[in-house]
C-alpha positions as CSV (number, residue, x, y, z in Angstrom):
1,M,-20.8,11.5,36.7
2,P,-17.5,13.5,36.4
3,R,-16.8,14.9,32.9
4,L,-14.5,12.9,30.7
5,T,-11.5,14.6,29.3
6,L,-10.1,14.5,25.8
7,R,-6.8,13.5,27.3
8,Q,-8.3,10.4,28.8
9,L,-10.0,9.5,25.5
10,D,-6.6,10.0,23.7
11,M,-5.0,7.6,26.1
12,L,-7.8,5.1,25.7
13,E,-7.3,5.1,21.9
14,A,-3.6,4.7,22.3
15,V,-3.9,1.7,24.7
16,A,-6.5,0.1,22.5
17,R,-4.3,0.6,19.4
18,C,-1.0,-0.6,21.0
19,G,-2.5,-3.5,23.0
20,S,-0.5,-2.6,26.2
21,F,0.0,0.2,28.6
22,S,3.8,0.2,28.2
23,R,3.7,0.5,24.3
24,A,0.9,3.2,24.7
25,S,3.1,5.2,27.1
26,E,6.0,5.1,24.6
27,A,3.7,6.2,21.8
28,L,2.4,9.1,23.9
29,H,5.9,9.9,25.4
30,L,4.5,9.5,28.9
31,T,5.4,7.2,31.8
32,Q,3.4,4.0,32.1
33,P,2.1,4.9,35.6
34,A,0.7,8.2,34.2
35,V,-1.2,6.3,31.5
36,S,-2.5,3.7,33.9
37,M,-3.7,6.3,36.3
38,Q,-5.6,8.2,33.7
39,I,-7.3,5.0,32.4
40,K,-8.1,4.0,36.0
41,Q,-9.7,7.4,36.7
42,L,-11.7,7.1,33.4
43,E,-13.0,3.6,34.5
44,E,-13.9,5.0,38.0
45,S,-15.8,7.9,36.4
46,L,-17.8,5.5,34.2
47,G,-18.2,2.8,36.8
48,L,-17.2,0.1,34.4
49,P,-13.9,-1.7,33.4
50,L,-12.7,-0.7,29.9
51,F,-9.9,-3.3,29.5
52,E,-9.4,-6.9,30.3
53,Q,-6.2,-9.0,30.3
54,I,-6.2,-12.0,27.9
55,G,-2.8,-13.7,27.8
56,K,0.0,-11.0,27.4
57,R,-2.3,-8.5,25.7
58,I,-5.1,-6.3,27.0
59,H,-8.3,-6.0,25.1
60,L,-11.3,-3.7,25.2
61,T,-14.4,-4.8,27.1
62,E,-17.8,-4.1,25.6
63,A,-17.9,-0.9,27.6
64,G,-14.5,0.0,26.3
65,R,-15.5,-0.6,22.7
66,E,-18.5,1.8,23.2
67,V,-16.3,4.5,24.7
68,L,-13.7,4.0,21.9
69,E,-16.4,4.4,19.2
70,T,-17.7,7.6,20.8
71,S,-14.1,8.9,21.2
72,R,-13.5,8.4,17.5
73,A,-16.7,10.2,16.7
74,V,-15.6,13.1,18.9
75,S,-12.2,13.2,17.1
76,R,-14.0,13.3,13.7
77,E,-16.1,16.3,14.9
78,L,-13.1,18.1,16.2
79,A,-11.3,17.5,12.9
80,N,-14.3,18.9,11.0
81,L,-14.2,21.9,13.3
82,E,-10.6,22.5,12.6
83,H,-11.2,22.2,8.9
84,A,-14.1,24.6,9.1
85,L,-12.0,27.2,11.0
86,G,-9.2,26.6,8.5
87,D,-11.6,27.4,5.6
88,L,-12.5,30.6,7.4
89,R,-8.8,31.5,7.7
90,G,-8.0,30.3,4.2
91,L,-4.9,28.4,3.4
92,K,-2.7,30.7,5.5
93,G,-1.8,28.8,8.7
94,G,-3.7,25.6,7.7
95,T,-2.7,22.1,8.4
96,L,-2.4,19.0,6.3
97,T,-1.8,15.4,7.4
98,V,-1.0,12.8,4.6
99,S,-0.1,9.1,4.9
100,V,1.6,7.3,2.0
101,V,2.5,3.7,1.6
102,S,6.2,3.2,2.1
103,S,6.7,2.3,-1.6
104,A,5.4,5.8,-2.5
105,S,7.4,7.6,0.2
106,Y,9.9,9.2,-2.3
107,L,7.1,10.3,-4.6
108,G,5.1,11.6,-1.6
109,A,8.0,13.6,-0.3
110,R,8.5,15.2,-3.8
111,L,4.8,16.1,-4.1
112,I,4.8,17.7,-0.6
113,A,8.0,19.6,-1.4
114,A,6.5,21.0,-4.6
115,F,3.2,21.8,-3.0
116,R,4.8,23.8,-0.2
117,Q,6.7,25.9,-2.8
118,T,3.3,27.5,-3.6
119,H,1.7,27.0,-0.2
120,P,4.6,27.7,2.3
121,D,2.3,28.5,5.2
122,V,0.5,25.2,5.3
123,R,1.9,22.9,8.1
124,V,2.3,19.4,6.7
125,S,2.7,16.1,8.4
126,L,3.8,13.2,6.2
127,N,3.6,9.6,7.4
128,A,5.3,6.8,5.4
129,V,3.7,3.5,6.6
130,N,2.7,0.1,5.4
131,R,-0.6,-0.6,3.7
132,E,-2.2,-2.0,6.8
133,T,-1.3,1.0,9.0
134,L,-2.4,3.4,6.3
135,L,-5.9,1.8,6.1
136,R,-6.1,2.1,9.9
137,H,-5.2,5.8,9.7
138,L,-8.1,6.2,7.2
139,A,-10.5,4.2,9.4
140,E,-9.6,6.3,12.5
141,N,-10.0,9.5,10.5
142,S,-6.6,10.6,11.8
143,I,-5.4,11.9,8.3
144,D,-6.7,14.1,5.6
145,L,-5.5,12.2,2.6
146,A,-3.6,9.0,1.6
147,L,-1.5,8.1,-1.4
148,M,-1.5,4.3,-2.1
149,G,-2.3,1.6,-4.6
150,L,-5.9,0.5,-5.2
151,P,-7.6,0.5,-1.9
152,P,-9.8,-2.5,-0.9
153,E,-13.6,-2.4,-1.3
154,G,-15.9,-2.1,1.6
155,H,-13.9,0.5,3.6
156,D,-16.1,3.6,2.8
157,L,-13.2,5.2,0.8
158,Q,-13.2,7.6,-2.1
159,A,-10.3,6.9,-4.5
160,Q,-9.0,8.8,-7.5
161,P,-6.2,7.5,-9.7
162,F,-3.6,10.2,-10.3
163,L,-0.5,8.5,-11.7
164,D,0.7,5.3,-13.4
165,N,2.9,3.2,-11.1
166,P,5.2,1.0,-13.2
167,L,6.8,-1.8,-11.2
168,V,10.2,-2.8,-12.4
169,V,12.7,-5.6,-11.7
170,I,16.0,-4.4,-10.2
171,A,19.3,-6.2,-9.7
172,S,22.9,-5.4,-8.9
173,P,24.9,-4.4,-12.1
174,S,27.1,-7.4,-11.4
175,H,24.2,-9.8,-11.4
176,P,24.3,-12.5,-14.2
177,L,21.0,-11.3,-15.6
178,A,22.2,-7.6,-15.9
179,E,23.5,-7.9,-19.4
180,M,20.7,-10.1,-20.7
181,H,17.7,-8.9,-22.8
182,D,14.1,-10.2,-23.1
183,I,14.5,-12.3,-19.9
184,S,11.8,-14.9,-19.6
185,L,9.6,-14.9,-16.5
186,Q,10.6,-18.6,-16.0
187,R,14.3,-17.6,-15.9
188,L,13.5,-14.8,-13.4
189,A,11.6,-17.2,-11.2
190,E,14.9,-19.2,-10.7
191,E,16.5,-16.2,-8.9
192,P,16.2,-15.5,-5.2
193,F,13.6,-12.8,-4.7
194,V,14.0,-9.9,-2.2
195,G,10.5,-8.5,-1.6
196,R,8.1,-6.7,0.6
197,E,6.2,-8.4,3.5
198,K,3.1,-10.4,2.8
199,G,0.0,-8.1,2.4
200,S,1.9,-5.2,0.8
201,G,0.4,-3.9,-2.5
202,T,3.7,-4.5,-4.4
203,R,4.0,-8.1,-3.1
204,N,0.4,-8.9,-4.0
205,A,0.8,-7.6,-7.5
206,V,4.0,-9.5,-8.2
207,E,2.7,-12.8,-6.6
208,N,-0.5,-12.6,-8.6
209,F,1.4,-12.0,-11.8
210,F,3.6,-15.0,-11.2
211,V,0.6,-17.2,-10.3
212,E,-1.3,-16.1,-13.5
213,N,1.7,-17.4,-15.4
214,G,1.9,-20.7,-13.5
215,L,5.0,-19.7,-11.6
216,T,6.0,-19.2,-7.9
217,L,8.3,-16.6,-6.4
218,K,11.4,-18.0,-4.7
219,V,11.3,-15.6,-1.8
220,A,14.7,-15.4,-0.1
221,M,14.2,-12.3,2.0
222,E,11.3,-10.2,3.2
223,M,11.7,-6.5,4.0
224,N,9.2,-4.0,5.3
225,K,10.8,-1.0,3.5
226,N,11.6,-0.4,-0.1
227,E,14.9,1.2,0.9
228,A,16.0,-2.1,2.6
229,I,15.1,-4.0,-0.6
230,K,17.3,-1.7,-2.7
231,Q,20.2,-2.1,-0.3
232,A,19.8,-5.9,-0.3
233,V,19.7,-6.0,-4.1
234,E,22.7,-3.7,-4.3
235,A,24.6,-6.2,-2.1
236,G,23.8,-9.0,-4.5
237,L,21.4,-10.9,-2.3
238,G,18.8,-11.3,-5.1
239,V,16.5,-9.5,-7.5
240,G,13.6,-7.2,-6.4
241,V,10.6,-5.4,-7.7
242,V,10.0,-1.8,-6.8
243,S,8.2,1.2,-8.1
244,L,9.9,3.2,-10.9
245,H,9.0,6.3,-8.9
246,G,11.4,5.3,-6.1
247,E,14.8,6.9,-5.9
248,L,16.7,4.6,-8.4
249,A,18.8,6.9,-10.5
250,K,21.5,7.5,-7.9
251,R,21.7,3.9,-6.7
252,N,24.1,1.2,-7.9
253,L,21.2,-0.7,-9.5
254,C,20.1,-1.7,-12.9
255,L,16.7,-2.4,-14.4
256,L,16.3,-5.9,-15.8
257,D,14.6,-6.4,-19.2
258,V,12.0,-9.0,-18.2
259,Q,9.1,-10.2,-20.3
260,G,5.8,-8.8,-18.9
261,F,7.5,-5.9,-17.0
262,P,7.0,-3.2,-16.1
263,L,3.8,-4.2,-14.3
264,L,1.6,-1.3,-14.7
265,R,-0.5,-0.3,-11.7
266,Q,-1.7,3.1,-10.5
267,W,-1.3,5.4,-7.6
268,Y,-4.5,6.6,-5.9
269,L,-5.4,9.7,-3.9
270,V,-7.7,8.4,-1.1
271,Q,-9.9,9.8,1.6
272,R,-12.8,8.7,3.7
273,Q,-16.1,8.8,2.0
274,G,-18.1,11.9,3.0
275,K,-15.1,13.5,4.9
276,R,-15.2,17.3,4.9
277,A,-11.9,18.3,3.4
278,S,-10.1,21.3,4.7
279,A,-8.9,24.1,2.4
280,A,-5.4,22.8,2.6
281,A,-6.5,19.2,1.8
282,Q,-8.6,20.4,-1.2
283,A,-5.6,22.4,-2.5
284,F,-3.2,19.5,-2.1
285,A,-5.7,17.1,-3.8
286,Q,-6.0,19.4,-6.7
287,F,-2.3,19.8,-6.9
288,V,-1.7,16.1,-6.9
289,L,-4.3,15.4,-9.6
290,S,-2.9,18.2,-11.9
291,E,0.9,18.1,-11.2
292,A,1.9,14.6,-10.2
293,G,2.5,13.5,-13.7
294,R,4.9,16.3,-14.4
295,I,6.8,15.9,-11.1
296,A,7.1,12.2,-11.6
297,H,8.4,12.6,-15.2
298,V,11.1,15.1,-14.0
299,E,12.2,12.7,-11.2
300,V,12.4,9.6,-13.5
301,A,14.1,11.6,-16.3
302,G,16.6,12.9,-13.7
């Protein structure tokens, strides 16, 4: 049987992740025929079909799932090799890949910027994604570390809390509630709510808090980015709930004085259980655990 190539396995993973050859080709910055040809050659090498068409999407066959599992194992071993070689080189020239939930993108960027002041030779890749995508990054072992709210159980993850995450209610300064104090939750529930998509950590926390108090959010708009929420709130389209660690000071926004708020959650530093961390990842983890509080205080105070 001809040897499989890492390039073919990368394409298999991309097609499986994207659910189509066209979207995979866009993600890989290749033409669709080039991706299709590589998958066809891989199938011919193995003597088995790896994908099947069901409706408008393609899905892995049983053979495809076996190859994908092996491909991910190979990727993990290559990542471990890179980390081992990085340890031998020390931090100079090392690499670090971090994913953060989009609600922590501002905080994540500030942490990375501060970290690189003392480790300028570390090459850093920072991905701001939603919670679902971040969990997939961890499952695929495609990142070193993640910054997020409390991760779900049963995903073989190791999580360390590193910073309080106060969720605050924001509104336009011209909003009728802007000048009020000690606003009841019942009164807030009457206002149109501009929030994150279902499944986000912030949305779950706010909805659970309202349910615990016998109330329901009146969701007027859903956004998949905190920046979009802040823009909508600035425009007077409703009230919103965001992390205090987002960039608020320079925005035309005000914090509402609502009973029960801020909702106090925590940010967690997360990695796969048993993952061998590179020298750069270890250094960044130690930096986050020791310096995040100071950096966040400076940002909020500013």
